[in-house]
NULUM-816115 format. One record per residue (C-alpha): residue in three letters; x, y, z. Coordinates in steps of 0.5 Angstrom, whole numbers. Example, Ala and Ser with C-alpha at 12.3 -4.5 7.8 and 13.67 -1.06 7.14 Angstrom:
! NULUM-816115
<node><rest>ALA</rest><xx>25</xx><yy>-9</yy><zz>16</zz></node>
<node><rest>SER</rest><xx>27</xx><yy>-2</yy><zz>14</zz></node>
END
This chain:
! NULUM-816115
<node><rest>MET</rest><xx>-88</xx><yy>-102</yy><zz>-53</zz></node>
<node><rest>ASN</rest><xx>-94</xx><yy>-99</yy><zz>-55</zz></node>
<node><rest>LYS</rest><xx>-97</xx><yy>-105</yy><zz>-59</zz></node>
<node><rest>ARG</rest><xx>-102</xx><yy>-109</yy><zz>-55</zz></node>
<node><rest>LEU</rest><xx>-99</xx><yy>-116</yy><zz>-55</zz></node>
<node><rest>GLN</rest><xx>-102</xx><yy>-122</yy><zz>-56</zz></node>
<node><rest>ILE</rest><xx>-100</xx><yy>-127</yy><zz>-51</zz></node>
<node><rest>LEU</rest><xx>-101</xx><yy>-135</yy><zz>-52</zz></node>
<node><rest>VAL</rest><xx>-100</xx><yy>-139</yy><zz>-45</zz></node>
<node><rest>VAL</rest><xx>-99</xx><yy>-146</yy><zz>-46</zz></node>
<node><rest>GLU</rest><xx>-100</xx><yy>-149</yy><zz>-39</zz></node>
<node><rest>ASP</rest><xx>-104</xx><yy>-155</yy><zz>-36</zz></node>
<node><rest>ASN</rest><xx>-103</xx><yy>-154</yy><zz>-29</zz></node>
<node><rest>ALA</rest><xx>-109</xx><yy>-149</yy><zz>-26</zz></node>
<node><rest>GLY</rest><xx>-105</xx><yy>-147</yy><zz>-20</zz></node>
<node><rest>ASP</rest><xx>-99</xx><yy>-145</yy><zz>-24</zz></node>
<node><rest>TYR</rest><xx>-103</xx><yy>-141</yy><zz>-30</zz></node>
<node><rest>LEU</rest><xx>-106</xx><yy>-137</yy><zz>-24</zz></node>
<node><rest>LEU</rest><xx>-100</xx><yy>-135</yy><zz>-22</zz></node>
<node><rest>ILE</rest><xx>-97</xx><yy>-133</yy><zz>-29</zz></node>
<node><rest>GLU</rest><xx>-104</xx><yy>-130</yy><zz>-31</zz></node>
<node><rest>GLN</rest><xx>-104</xx><yy>-125</yy><zz>-24</zz></node>
<node><rest>MET</rest><xx>-97</xx><yy>-123</yy><zz>-26</zz></node>
<node><rest>LEU</rest><xx>-98</xx><yy>-122</yy><zz>-33</zz></node>
<node><rest>LEU</rest><xx>-105</xx><yy>-117</yy><zz>-31</zz></node>
<node><rest>GLU</rest><xx>-100</xx><yy>-114</yy><zz>-26</zz></node>
<node><rest>ILE</rest><xx>-95</xx><yy>-112</yy><zz>-32</zz></node>
<node><rest>ARG</rest><xx>-96</xx><yy>-104</yy><zz>-34</zz></node>
<node><rest>ASP</rest><xx>-90</xx><yy>-104</yy><zz>-39</zz></node>
<node><rest>PHE</rest><xx>-95</xx><yy>-106</yy><zz>-44</zz></node>
<node><rest>GLN</rest><xx>-102</xx><yy>-107</yy><zz>-46</zz></node>
<node><rest>LYS</rest><xx>-104</xx><yy>-115</yy><zz>-47</zz></node>
<node><rest>ASP</rest><xx>-109</xx><yy>-120</yy><zz>-49</zz></node>
<node><rest>ILE</rest><xx>-108</xx><yy>-127</yy><zz>-46</zz></node>
<node><rest>ILE</rest><xx>-110</xx><yy>-133</yy><zz>-49</zz></node>
<node><rest>HIS</rest><xx>-109</xx><yy>-140</yy><zz>-44</zz></node>
<node><rest>VAL</rest><xx>-109</xx><yy>-147</yy><zz>-47</zz></node>
<node><rest>ASP</rest><xx>-107</xx><yy>-153</yy><zz>-43</zz></node>
<node><rest>ALA</rest><xx>-105</xx><yy>-158</yy><zz>-49</zz></node>
<node><rest>LEU</rest><xx>-100</xx><yy>-157</yy><zz>-55</zz></node>
<node><rest>ALA</rest><xx>-106</xx><yy>-159</yy><zz>-59</zz></node>
<node><rest>ASN</rest><xx>-110</xx><yy>-153</yy><zz>-57</zz></node>
<node><rest>ALA</rest><xx>-104</xx><yy>-149</yy><zz>-58</zz></node>
<node><rest>ILE</rest><xx>-103</xx><yy>-151</yy><zz>-65</zz></node>
<node><rest>GLN</rest><xx>-110</xx><yy>-150</yy><zz>-67</zz></node>
<node><rest>ASN</rest><xx>-110</xx><yy>-142</yy><zz>-64</zz></node>
<node><rest>ILE</rest><xx>-103</xx><yy>-141</yy><zz>-68</zz></node>
<node><rest>GLN</rest><xx>-107</xx><yy>-143</yy><zz>-74</zz></node>
<node><rest>LYS</rest><xx>-112</xx><yy>-138</yy><zz>-73</zz></node>
<node><rest>LYS</rest><xx>-108</xx><yy>-132</yy><zz>-70</zz></node>
<node><rest>ASN</rest><xx>-102</xx><yy>-129</yy><zz>-70</zz></node>
<node><rest>PHE</rest><xx>-98</xx><yy>-128</yy><zz>-63</zz></node>
<node><rest>ASP</rest><xx>-93</xx><yy>-124</yy><zz>-61</zz></node>
<node><rest>VAL</rest><xx>-90</xx><yy>-128</yy><zz>-56</zz></node>
<node><rest>ILE</rest><xx>-92</xx><yy>-136</yy><zz>-53</zz></node>
<node><rest>LEU</rest><xx>-90</xx><yy>-138</yy><zz>-46</zz></node>
<node><rest>LEU</rest><xx>-89</xx><yy>-145</yy><zz>-47</zz></node>
<node><rest>ASP</rest><xx>-89</xx><yy>-150</yy><zz>-41</zz></node>
<node><rest>LEU</rest><xx>-85</xx><yy>-157</yy><zz>-43</zz></node>
<node><rest>SER</rest><xx>-89</xx><yy>-162</yy><zz>-39</zz></node>
<node><rest>LEU</rest><xx>-96</xx><yy>-162</yy><zz>-43</zz></node>
<node><rest>PRO</rest><xx>-101</xx><yy>-168</yy><zz>-43</zz></node>
<node><rest>ASP</rest><xx>-100</xx><yy>-169</yy><zz>-50</zz></node>
<node><rest>SER</rest><xx>-93</xx><yy>-167</yy><zz>-51</zz></node>
<node><rest>TYR</rest><xx>-87</xx><yy>-167</yy><zz>-46</zz></node>
<node><rest>GLY</rest><xx>-80</xx><yy>-164</yy><zz>-46</zz></node>
<node><rest>ILE</rest><xx>-76</xx><yy>-161</yy><zz>-52</zz></node>
<node><rest>ASP</rest><xx>-81</xx><yy>-164</yy><zz>-57</zz></node>
<node><rest>SER</rest><xx>-86</xx><yy>-159</yy><zz>-55</zz></node>
<node><rest>PHE</rest><xx>-82</xx><yy>-153</yy><zz>-57</zz></node>
<node><rest>PHE</rest><xx>-80</xx><yy>-157</yy><zz>-63</zz></node>
<node><rest>ARG</rest><xx>-87</xx><yy>-158</yy><zz>-65</zz></node>
<node><rest>ILE</rest><xx>-89</xx><yy>-151</yy><zz>-63</zz></node>
<node><rest>SER</rest><xx>-84</xx><yy>-147</yy><zz>-67</zz></node>
<node><rest>GLN</rest><xx>-85</xx><yy>-151</yy><zz>-73</zz></node>
<node><rest>HIS</rest><xx>-92</xx><yy>-148</yy><zz>-73</zz></node>
<node><rest>ALA</rest><xx>-90</xx><yy>-141</yy><zz>-71</zz></node>
<node><rest>PRO</rest><xx>-83</xx><yy>-141</yy><zz>-73</zz></node>
<node><rest>GLN</rest><xx>-83</xx><yy>-133</yy><zz>-73</zz></node>
<node><rest>THR</rest><xx>-86</xx><yy>-132</yy><zz>-66</zz></node>
<node><rest>PRO</rest><xx>-81</xx><yy>-132</yy><zz>-60</zz></node>
<node><rest>VAL</rest><xx>-82</xx><yy>-138</yy><zz>-55</zz></node>
<node><rest>LEU</rest><xx>-81</xx><yy>-137</yy><zz>-48</zz></node>
<node><rest>ILE</rest><xx>-80</xx><yy>-143</yy><zz>-44</zz></node>
<node><rest>LEU</rest><xx>-84</xx><yy>-144</yy><zz>-37</zz></node>
<node><rest>SER</rest><xx>-79</xx><yy>-149</yy><zz>-34</zz></node>
<node><rest>GLY</rest><xx>-80</xx><yy>-154</yy><zz>-27</zz></node>
<node><rest>LEU</rest><xx>-74</xx><yy>-156</yy><zz>-24</zz></node>
<node><rest>ASN</rest><xx>-74</xx><yy>-162</yy><zz>-27</zz></node>
<node><rest>ASP</rest><xx>-75</xx><yy>-160</yy><zz>-34</zz></node>
<node><rest>MET</rest><xx>-68</xx><yy>-156</yy><zz>-34</zz></node>
<node><rest>LYS</rest><xx>-65</xx><yy>-160</yy><zz>-39</zz></node>
<node><rest>PHE</rest><xx>-70</xx><yy>-159</yy><zz>-44</zz></node>
<node><rest>ALA</rest><xx>-71</xx><yy>-152</yy><zz>-42</zz></node>
<node><rest>HIS</rest><xx>-63</xx><yy>-151</yy><zz>-44</zz></node>
<node><rest>GLU</rest><xx>-64</xx><yy>-155</yy><zz>-50</zz></node>
<node><rest>ALA</rest><xx>-70</xx><yy>-151</yy><zz>-52</zz></node>
<node><rest>VAL</rest><xx>-66</xx><yy>-145</yy><zz>-52</zz></node>
<node><rest>LYS</rest><xx>-60</xx><yy>-148</yy><zz>-55</zz></node>
<node><rest>ASN</rest><xx>-65</xx><yy>-150</yy><zz>-61</zz></node>
<node><rest>GLY</rest><xx>-68</xx><yy>-143</yy><zz>-62</zz></node>
<node><rest>ALA</rest><xx>-72</xx><yy>-141</yy><zz>-56</zz></node>
<node><rest>GLN</rest><xx>-71</xx><yy>-134</yy><zz>-53</zz></node>
<node><rest>ASP</rest><xx>-71</xx><yy>-135</yy><zz>-46</zz></node>
<node><rest>TYR</rest><xx>-74</xx><yy>-140</yy><zz>-40</zz></node>
<node><rest>LEU</rest><xx>-76</xx><yy>-138</yy><zz>-33</zz></node>
<node><rest>VAL</rest><xx>-76</xx><yy>-143</yy><zz>-27</zz></node>
<node><rest>LYS</rest><xx>-83</xx><yy>-143</yy><zz>-24</zz></node>
<node><rest>GLY</rest><xx>-84</xx><yy>-141</yy><zz>-17</zz></node>
<node><rest>GLU</rest><xx>-77</xx><yy>-137</yy><zz>-18</zz></node>
<node><rest>PHE</rest><xx>-79</xx><yy>-130</yy><zz>-22</zz></node>
<node><rest>GLU</rest><xx>-84</xx><yy>-125</yy><zz>-21</zz></node>
<node><rest>GLU</rest><xx>-88</xx><yy>-120</yy><zz>-26</zz></node>
<node><rest>LYS</rest><xx>-82</xx><yy>-115</yy><zz>-27</zz></node>
<node><rest>LEU</rest><xx>-77</xx><yy>-121</yy><zz>-29</zz></node>
<node><rest>LEU</rest><xx>-83</xx><yy>-124</yy><zz>-33</zz></node>
<node><rest>ALA</rest><xx>-84</xx><yy>-117</yy><zz>-36</zz></node>
<node><rest>LYS</rest><xx>-77</xx><yy>-116</yy><zz>-38</zz></node>
<node><rest>SER</rest><xx>-76</xx><yy>-123</yy><zz>-41</zz></node>
<node><rest>ILE</rest><xx>-82</xx><yy>-122</yy><zz>-45</zz></node>
<node><rest>THR</rest><xx>-80</xx><yy>-115</yy><zz>-48</zz></node>
<node><rest>TYR</rest><xx>-73</xx><yy>-118</yy><zz>-49</zz></node>
<node><rest>SER</rest><xx>-75</xx><yy>-124</yy><zz>-53</zz></node>
<node><rest>ILE</rest><xx>-79</xx><yy>-120</yy><zz>-58</zz></node>
<node><rest>GLU</rest><xx>-74</xx><yy>-116</yy><zz>-59</zz></node>
<node><rest>ARG</rest><xx>-69</xx><yy>-121</yy><zz>-60</zz></node>
<node><rest>LYS</rest><xx>-73</xx><yy>-125</yy><zz>-64</zz></node>
<node><rest>HIS</rest><xx>-74</xx><yy>-119</yy><zz>-69</zz></node>
<node><rest>SER</rest><xx>-67</xx><yy>-118</yy><zz>-69</zz></node>
<node><rest>ILE</rest><xx>-65</xx><yy>-125</yy><zz>-71</zz></node>
<node><rest>GLU</rest><xx>-71</xx><yy>-125</yy><zz>-77</zz></node>
<node><rest>LEU</rest><xx>-68</xx><yy>-118</yy><zz>-80</zz></node>
<node><rest>LEU</rest><xx>-61</xx><yy>-121</yy><zz>-79</zz></node>
<node><rest>ARG</rest><xx>-63</xx><yy>-127</yy><zz>-83</zz></node>
<node><rest>GLU</rest><xx>-67</xx><yy>-123</yy><zz>-88</zz></node>
<node><rest>SER</rest><xx>-60</xx><yy>-118</yy><zz>-89</zz></node>
<node><rest>GLN</rest><xx>-56</xx><yy>-124</yy><zz>-90</zz></node>
<node><rest>GLU</rest><xx>-60</xx><yy>-127</yy><zz>-95</zz></node>
<node><rest>THR</rest><xx>-60</xx><yy>-120</yy><zz>-99</zz></node>
<node><rest>TYR</rest><xx>-53</xx><yy>-120</yy><zz>-98</zz></node>
<node><rest>ARG</rest><xx>-53</xx><yy>-127</yy><zz>-101</zz></node>
<node><rest>LEU</rest><xx>-56</xx><yy>-125</yy><zz>-107</zz></node>
<node><rest>LEU</rest><xx>-52</xx><yy>-119</yy><zz>-108</zz></node>
<node><rest>PHE</rest><xx>-46</xx><yy>-123</yy><zz>-107</zz></node>
<node><rest>GLU</rest><xx>-48</xx><yy>-129</yy><zz>-112</zz></node>
<node><rest>ASN</rest><xx>-50</xx><yy>-124</yy><zz>-117</zz></node>
<node><rest>ASN</rest><xx>-45</xx><yy>-119</yy><zz>-116</zz></node>
<node><rest>PRO</rest><xx>-40</xx><yy>-117</yy><zz>-123</zz></node>
<node><rest>ILE</rest><xx>-34</xx><yy>-116</yy><zz>-118</zz></node>
<node><rest>PRO</rest><xx>-30</xx><yy>-122</yy><zz>-116</zz></node>
<node><rest>MET</rest><xx>-31</xx><yy>-123</yy><zz>-109</zz></node>
<node><rest>TYR</rest><xx>-29</xx><yy>-128</yy><zz>-104</zz></node>
<node><rest>ILE</rest><xx>-30</xx><yy>-130</yy><zz>-97</zz></node>
<node><rest>ARG</rest><xx>-25</xx><yy>-132</yy><zz>-92</zz></node>
<node><rest>GLU</rest><xx>-25</xx><yy>-135</yy><zz>-85</zz></node>
<node><rest>LYS</rest><xx>-23</xx><yy>-129</yy><zz>-80</zz></node>
<node><rest>ASP</rest><xx>-19</xx><yy>-133</yy><zz>-75</zz></node>
<node><rest>SER</rest><xx>-15</xx><yy>-136</yy><zz>-81</zz></node>
<node><rest>PHE</rest><xx>-13</xx><yy>-135</yy><zz>-88</zz></node>
<node><rest>LYS</rest><xx>-18</xx><yy>-141</yy><zz>-91</zz></node>
<node><rest>ILE</rest><xx>-23</xx><yy>-139</yy><zz>-97</zz></node>
<node><rest>VAL</rest><xx>-30</xx><yy>-141</yy><zz>-95</zz></node>
<node><rest>GLY</rest><xx>-34</xx><yy>-138</yy><zz>-100</zz></node>
<node><rest>VAL</rest><xx>-33</xx><yy>-135</yy><zz>-107</zz></node>
<node><rest>ASN</rest><xx>-38</xx><yy>-132</yy><zz>-112</zz></node>
<node><rest>GLN</rest><xx>-38</xx><yy>-134</yy><zz>-120</zz></node>
<node><rest>SER</rest><xx>-35</xx><yy>-127</yy><zz>-122</zz></node>
<node><rest>ALA</rest><xx>-29</xx><yy>-129</yy><zz>-118</zz></node>
<node><rest>VAL</rest><xx>-29</xx><yy>-136</yy><zz>-121</zz></node>
<node><rest>ASN</rest><xx>-30</xx><yy>-133</yy><zz>-129</zz></node>
<node><rest>HIS</rest><xx>-25</xx><yy>-128</yy><zz>-127</zz></node>
<node><rest>PHE</rest><xx>-19</xx><yy>-132</yy><zz>-124</zz></node>
<node><rest>GLY</rest><xx>-20</xx><yy>-138</yy><zz>-127</zz></node>
<node><rest>TYR</rest><xx>-20</xx><yy>-143</yy><zz>-121</zz></node>
<node><rest>SER</rest><xx>-27</xx><yy>-147</yy><zz>-120</zz></node>
<node><rest>GLU</rest><xx>-31</xx><yy>-146</yy><zz>-114</zz></node>
<node><rest>GLU</rest><xx>-28</xx><yy>-153</yy><zz>-111</zz></node>
<node><rest>GLU</rest><xx>-21</xx><yy>-151</yy><zz>-112</zz></node>
<node><rest>PHE</rest><xx>-23</xx><yy>-144</yy><zz>-109</zz></node>
<node><rest>LEU</rest><xx>-25</xx><yy>-148</yy><zz>-103</zz></node>
<node><rest>GLN</rest><xx>-19</xx><yy>-151</yy><zz>-102</zz></node>
<node><rest>MET</rest><xx>-15</xx><yy>-145</yy><zz>-102</zz></node>
<node><rest>THR</rest><xx>-12</xx><yy>-140</yy><zz>-97</zz></node>
<node><rest>VAL</rest><xx>-12</xx><yy>-133</yy><zz>-99</zz></node>
<node><rest>THR</rest><xx>-4</xx><yy>-133</yy><zz>-99</zz></node>
<node><rest>GLU</rest><xx>-5</xx><yy>-138</yy><zz>-105</zz></node>
<node><rest>LEU</rest><xx>-8</xx><yy>-132</yy><zz>-109</zz></node>
<node><rest>HIS</rest><xx>-2</xx><yy>-127</yy><zz>-108</zz></node>
<node><rest>PRO</rest><xx>5</xx><yy>-128</yy><zz>-111</zz></node>
<node><rest>PRO</rest><xx>10</xx><yy>-130</yy><zz>-106</zz></node>
<node><rest>GLU</rest><xx>14</xx><yy>-124</yy><zz>-106</zz></node>
<node><rest>GLU</rest><xx>7</xx><yy>-120</yy><zz>-104</zz></node>
<node><rest>ILE</rest><xx>5</xx><yy>-125</yy><zz>-98</zz></node>
<node><rest>ASP</rest><xx>9</xx><yy>-121</yy><zz>-92</zz></node>
<node><rest>PHE</rest><xx>6</xx><yy>-114</yy><zz>-95</zz></node>
<node><rest>LEU</rest><xx>-1</xx><yy>-118</yy><zz>-94</zz></node>
<node><rest>LEU</rest><xx>0</xx><yy>-120</yy><zz>-88</zz></node>
<node><rest>LYS</rest><xx>3</xx><yy>-114</yy><zz>-85</zz></node>
<node><rest>THR</rest><xx>-4</xx><yy>-110</yy><zz>-88</zz></node>
<node><rest>ILE</rest><xx>-8</xx><yy>-115</yy><zz>-85</zz></node>
<node><rest>VAL</rest><xx>-5</xx><yy>-114</yy><zz>-78</zz></node>
<node><rest>GLU</rest><xx>-5</xx><yy>-107</yy><zz>-78</zz></node>
<node><rest>SER</rest><xx>-12</xx><yy>-106</yy><zz>-80</zz></node>
<node><rest>GLU</rest><xx>-14</xx><yy>-112</yy><zz>-76</zz></node>
<node><rest>GLY</rest><xx>-17</xx><yy>-115</yy><zz>-83</zz></node>
<node><rest>ASN</rest><xx>-22</xx><yy>-110</yy><zz>-84</zz></node>
<node><rest>TYR</rest><xx>-20</xx><yy>-105</yy><zz>-89</zz></node>
<node><rest>ASN</rest><xx>-25</xx><yy>-100</yy><zz>-91</zz></node>
<node><rest>VAL</rest><xx>-20</xx><yy>-96</yy><zz>-95</zz></node>
<node><rest>PRO</rest><xx>-18</xx><yy>-100</yy><zz>-102</zz></node>
<node><rest>GLU</rest><xx>-12</xx><yy>-103</yy><zz>-102</zz></node>
<node><rest>ILE</rest><xx>-8</xx><yy>-105</yy><zz>-108</zz></node>
<node><rest>PHE</rest><xx>-5</xx><yy>-112</yy><zz>-109</zz></node>
<node><rest>ARG</rest><xx>-4</xx><yy>-117</yy><zz>-114</zz></node>
<node><rest>HIS</rest><xx>-7</xx><yy>-124</yy><zz>-115</zz></node>
<node><rest>VAL</rest><xx>-5</xx><yy>-130</yy><zz>-119</zz></node>
<node><rest>CYS</rest><xx>-10</xx><yy>-133</yy><zz>-124</zz></node>
<node><rest>LYS</rest><xx>-10</xx><yy>-140</yy><zz>-125</zz></node>
<node><rest>ASN</rest><xx>-6</xx><yy>-139</yy><zz>-132</zz></node>
<node><rest>GLY</rest><xx>-1</xx><yy>-136</yy><zz>-128</zz></node>
<node><rest>LYS</rest><xx>-3</xx><yy>-129</yy><zz>-131</zz></node>
<node><rest>ILE</rest><xx>-2</xx><yy>-123</yy><zz>-125</zz></node>
<node><rest>VAL</rest><xx>-7</xx><yy>-118</yy><zz>-125</zz></node>
<node><rest>PHE</rest><xx>-8</xx><yy>-112</yy><zz>-120</zz></node>
<node><rest>VAL</rest><xx>-14</xx><yy>-112</yy><zz>-116</zz></node>
<node><rest>GLU</rest><xx>-16</xx><yy>-106</yy><zz>-111</zz></node>
<node><rest>CYS</rest><xx>-19</xx><yy>-110</yy><zz>-105</zz></node>
<node><rest>ARG</rest><xx>-24</xx><yy>-108</yy><zz>-100</zz></node>
<node><rest>VAL</rest><xx>-25</xx><yy>-112</yy><zz>-94</zz></node>
<node><rest>ARG</rest><xx>-32</xx><yy>-112</yy><zz>-90</zz></node>
<node><rest>GLU</rest><xx>-33</xx><yy>-116</yy><zz>-83</zz></node>
<node><rest>MET</rest><xx>-40</xx><yy>-121</yy><zz>-84</zz></node>
<node><rest>LEU</rest><xx>-43</xx><yy>-127</yy><zz>-81</zz></node>
<node><rest>PHE</rest><xx>-43</xx><yy>-133</yy><zz>-86</zz></node>
<node><rest>GLN</rest><xx>-46</xx><yy>-140</yy><zz>-84</zz></node>
<node><rest>GLY</rest><xx>-46</xx><yy>-137</yy><zz>-77</zz></node>
<node><rest>ASN</rest><xx>-39</xx><yy>-136</yy><zz>-77</zz></node>
<node><rest>LEU</rest><xx>-35</xx><yy>-129</yy><zz>-77</zz></node>
<node><rest>CYS</rest><xx>-31</xx><yy>-128</yy><zz>-83</zz></node>
<node><rest>TYR</rest><xx>-29</xx><yy>-123</yy><zz>-88</zz></node>
<node><rest>LEU</rest><xx>-32</xx><yy>-121</yy><zz>-95</zz></node>
<node><rest>VAL</rest><xx>-26</xx><yy>-119</yy><zz>-100</zz></node>
<node><rest>LEU</rest><xx>-28</xx><yy>-115</yy><zz>-106</zz></node>
<node><rest>ALA</rest><xx>-23</xx><yy>-116</yy><zz>-111</zz></node>
<node><rest>ASP</rest><xx>-24</xx><yy>-111</yy><zz>-117</zz></node>
<node><rest>ASP</rest><xx>-19</xx><yy>-112</yy><zz>-123</zz></node>
<node><rest>ILE</rest><xx>-16</xx><yy>-105</yy><zz>-124</zz></node>
<node><rest>THR</rest><xx>-11</xx><yy>-108</yy><zz>-129</zz></node>
<node><rest>ASP</rest><xx>-13</xx><yy>-104</yy><zz>-135</zz></node>
<node><rest>LYS</rest><xx>-14</xx><yy>-98</yy><zz>-131</zz></node>
<node><rest>ARG</rest><xx>-8</xx><yy>-98</yy><zz>-128</zz></node>
<node><rest>ARG</rest><xx>-5</xx><yy>-99</yy><zz>-135</zz></node>
<node><rest>VAL</rest><xx>-9</xx><yy>-93</yy><zz>-138</zz></node>
<node><rest>GLN</rest><xx>-7</xx><yy>-89</yy><zz>-133</zz></node>
<node><rest>GLU</rest><xx>1</xx><yy>-91</yy><zz>-134</zz></node>
<node><rest>GLU</rest><xx>0</xx><yy>-89</yy><zz>-141</zz></node>
END
């Protein structure tokens, strides 16, 4: 890591801070500037003036205690990774903070500079990866919603449809509410279900090579669709994105 890191340490115990500062100064993996504050209000003031690469946060502060300390910090610095400095009596809050977005926690008195360096580096990299994923998901969502090709999303471990774009609504005639009450098998004629299940099992649901199926529209019309399937993260769950391109007209022209 070539960048000079800006590190904010929020710790009100002078003895604990001296130990943490000494460890930080002994780390040779990266250059750093260290700013120390002993209260949450002072931390927020610094965050409003300066961008930090990582925040080391003690949960027991004079003006804030427990998980609330993390929530208030992350509210003012949502893009900055937060590393919890926990005493043994704060372990419950530390676990809760990690579940709510803190990148890691270290128990005071039970780590040295190598572990601290690794935790800081991993916290920054992990937070960066999460932000990139969030950005890509937002781009993916816009592409999904505005795509002219009919698309729907099904759960990986079931056939339940959990998302659909406007093009699929327009094309197949079902409303979004109706789609979200359906399973994928209901889009296929009964005689094609066995072939569908066999294809899903053989490809583990993720077929990059287009597969031709038939879909039943709400008005009863049956159309040929060329399906491509991609694994994706949707609302925090692993799902399959299905692109169902109607090739009925193209198929008829080819046959003619």
